C-alpha positions in Angstrom: -57.2 185.7 218.8 -55.2 184.7 222.1 -53.0 187.6 222.0 -55.8 190.2 221.7 -57.1 188.6 224.5 -54.3 188.3 226.1 -53.9 191.9 226.0 -57.5 192.6 227.1 -56.9 190.5 230.2 -54.0 193.0 230.9 -55.9 196.1 230.6 -55.6 197.5 226.8 -58.4 198.2 224.9 -58.1 196.0 222.1 -60.8 195.5 219.2 -61.4 192.8 217.3 -59.0 190.6 214.9 -55.7 191.8 216.2 -52.7 190.7 214.4 -50.0 191.0 216.8 -46.5 189.9 215.5 -44.5 190.5 218.5 -46.0 194.3 220.0 -45.0 195.4 223.0 -47.1 197.8 225.1 -45.5 199.6 228.6 -48.9 200.7 230.2 -51.6 198.5 228.8 -54.3 200.7 230.4 -53.4 203.6 227.9 -53.1 201.9 224.7 -56.5 201.6 222.7 -56.5 199.1 219.6 -59.2 199.3 217.0 -60.5 196.6 215.0 -58.4 195.1 212.5 -54.8 196.2 213.9 -51.6 195.1 212.6 -48.6 195.4 215.1 -45.5 193.6 213.2 -42.5 192.3 215.3 -40.7 195.1 217.5 -43.6 197.2 217.8 -43.5 199.4 220.5 -46.3 201.5 222.1 -44.5 203.1 224.7 -47.2 205.4 227.1 -44.4 207.1 229.4 -41.4 209.1 229.1 -39.1 210.8 231.6 -38.7 214.6 230.7 -36.4 216.7 232.8 -37.1 214.8 235.8 -40.9 214.5 235.2 -42.5 211.2 234.5 -45.4 212.4 231.7 -47.6 209.6 230.4 -50.8 209.5 227.9 -52.9 207.3 225.9 -51.9 205.7 222.3 -54.6 205.3 220.1 -54.8 202.9 217.1 -58.1 203.4 215.3 -59.6 200.8 212.6 -57.1 199.3 210.1 -53.9 200.9 211.4 -50.4 199.3 210.5 -47.5 199.3 212.6 -44.6 198.6 210.6 -41.8 196.3 212.1 -39.6 198.1 214.8 -41.9 201.2 214.9 -42.2 203.3 217.9 -45.0 205.2 219.0 -44.5 208.0 222.4 -47.6 208.7 224.3 -50.5 211.0 223.5 -50.5 209.6 220.1 -53.4 209.2 217.8 -53.7 206.8 213.9 -56.5 207.0 212.1 -58.4 204.4 210.4 -56.5 203.1 207.5 -53.0 204.9 208.4 -49.6 202.8 208.5 -46.4 203.7 210.5 -43.3 202.3 208.0 -40.6 200.1 209.6 -38.0 201.3 211.9 -39.8 204.4 212.3 -40.7 206.8 215.1 -43.9 208.6 216.2 -43.0 211.4 218.7 -45.7 212.1 221.8 -48.7 213.7 220.6 -49.0 213.2 216.9 -52.0 213.0 215.1 -51.8 210.9 211.9 -54.5 211.5 210.0 -56.5 208.7 208.3 -55.3 206.5 205.2 -51.7 208.4 205.5 -48.6 207.1 205.5 -45.8 208.0 208.0 -42.2 207.1 208.0 -39.0 207.8 209.7 -37.1 209.0 212.8 -38.8 211.3 213.8 -41.6 209.8 211.3 -43.3 212.5 209.2 -46.0 212.1 206.4 -44.8 210.3 203.5 -48.0 210.0 201.4 -51.7 208.7 201.3 
């Protein structure tokens, strides 16, 4: 409960029952987490990049019952649907929309099943 409260106080939109085992947000106000989200150790939600000298940023939205595996990395404008999962050591590129109940993994992440 403490980490969810702390993230809310820092500007993130956090639903109920967040399990955060060591996730990191670069811009808390650009993160929205639904209910029963799991962020495993080393998970990074990076809401910005610098591309060819241009700063770009956008929301990262994790819907309900989403799991981000250990050392999972998400870039800006990502949406993970209800019940979806990002495998450990995977990189979800900017603008990806992960359908509900699907499993993604790899670098860059791709659909693996579900």
